[in-house]
Legacy VTK file of the C-alpha trace (Angstrom):
# vtk DataFile Version 3.0
C-alpha trace
ASCII
DATASET POLYDATA
POINTS 109 float
-0.065 -0.178 -0.795
1.261 3.037 -0.680
2.739 4.910 2.479
0.517 8.248 1.411
-2.524 6.407 1.366
-1.723 5.128 4.921
-0.372 7.964 6.206
-3.802 9.152 5.888
-5.977 6.924 5.925
-8.200 6.489 9.139
-11.978 5.100 10.188
-15.052 7.515 9.211
-16.981 8.589 11.825
-20.257 6.956 11.860
-21.811 10.481 11.294
-19.070 11.815 8.600
-21.170 12.911 5.213
-18.996 10.989 3.631
-19.719 7.688 5.695
-22.399 5.144 3.710
-25.509 5.273 4.069
-27.236 2.111 5.701
-28.468 1.235 2.185
-25.667 1.460 0.789
-23.004 0.118 2.695
-21.723 -3.668 2.931
-24.003 -4.257 -0.246
-22.480 -5.921 -3.699
-23.715 -4.664 -7.469
-26.339 -7.091 -7.556
-27.659 -6.968 -3.497
-27.752 -2.982 -3.986
-29.484 -3.568 -7.697
-32.127 -5.854 -6.554
-32.446 -3.864 -3.157
-32.923 -0.749 -5.284
-35.755 -2.565 -8.161
-37.567 -3.273 -4.765
-37.576 0.646 -2.821
-40.367 2.473 -2.352
-40.431 6.416 -2.815
-40.883 6.696 0.525
-37.893 4.622 1.336
-36.017 5.927 -1.193
-36.850 9.936 0.809
-35.941 8.528 4.131
-32.665 6.283 3.151
-31.032 9.106 1.080
-32.374 11.934 3.027
-30.190 14.755 2.662
-28.255 12.922 -0.162
-26.756 14.246 -2.905
-28.815 10.655 -4.281
-31.927 12.289 -4.564
-30.664 13.793 -7.425
-30.426 10.560 -9.582
-34.130 9.793 -8.856
-35.702 6.929 -7.904
-37.122 5.888 -10.955
-33.047 6.903 -12.744
-31.514 4.989 -10.580
-34.136 1.847 -10.320
-33.245 2.198 -14.553
-29.405 1.784 -13.310
-30.462 -1.289 -11.148
-32.368 -3.222 -14.559
-29.029 -2.849 -16.004
-26.890 -3.740 -13.177
-28.493 -6.969 -13.187
-28.706 -7.192 -17.241
-24.782 -7.276 -17.531
-24.726 -9.117 -14.725
-27.726 -11.221 -12.561
-28.520 -14.461 -12.199
-31.451 -16.377 -12.349
-32.041 -15.534 -8.685
-32.843 -12.037 -9.884
-35.739 -12.475 -12.118
-37.583 -12.207 -9.422
-37.440 -8.541 -9.176
-36.770 -8.076 -12.953
-40.095 -9.415 -13.109
-41.651 -7.562 -10.686
-40.297 -4.310 -11.588
-42.555 -5.185 -15.368
-44.996 -3.535 -13.057
-42.872 -0.976 -11.594
-45.793 3.006 -12.293
-42.212 4.286 -14.255
-42.076 3.577 -18.086
-38.226 3.709 -18.269
-37.951 1.475 -14.889
-39.649 -0.574 -17.370
-37.980 -0.628 -20.114
-34.813 -1.341 -18.484
-36.139 -4.390 -16.858
-37.206 -6.148 -20.093
-34.043 -5.749 -21.281
-32.404 -6.413 -19.027
-34.813 -10.317 -18.203
-34.190 -10.465 -22.686
-30.373 -9.764 -21.873
-30.052 -12.841 -19.158
-32.163 -15.180 -21.509
-29.141 -14.737 -24.328
-27.138 -14.653 -22.253
-28.459 -18.389 -20.853
-28.207 -19.342 -24.674
-32.673 -19.316 -24.332
LINES 1 110
109 0 1 2 3 4 5 6 7 8 9 10 11 12 13 14 15 16 17 18 19 20 21 22 23 24 25 26 27 28 29 30 31 32 33 34 35 36 37 38 39 40 41 42 43 44 45 46 47 48 49 50 51 52 53 54 55 56 57 58 59 60 61 62 63 64 65 66 67 68 69 70 71 72 73 74 75 76 77 78 79 80 81 82 83 84 85 86 87 88 89 90 91 92 93 94 95 96 97 98 99 100 101 102 103 104 105 106 107 108
């Protein structure tokens, strides 16, 4: 490890504005994508209150989550993507359909 990084690396306090939000902390890309796709507007607003993440809006994060699952998802993710086909946002529905089609294509179906 670079000595410069070691010198300045330290644990962030829990109340640091740079500490990861509970909704994000410790989750890999697939787990986070599934969580975002299942999130309601109220849950999103509470989880990211006062955060720049709110600028992306829930529909944008759900769209991105569908793209993540389309690229790296497994059969375990089909259920959450299928439920996303009923999302109120057309953008989310379109990307969930794309992700499911991409997963089928990768699986050779």
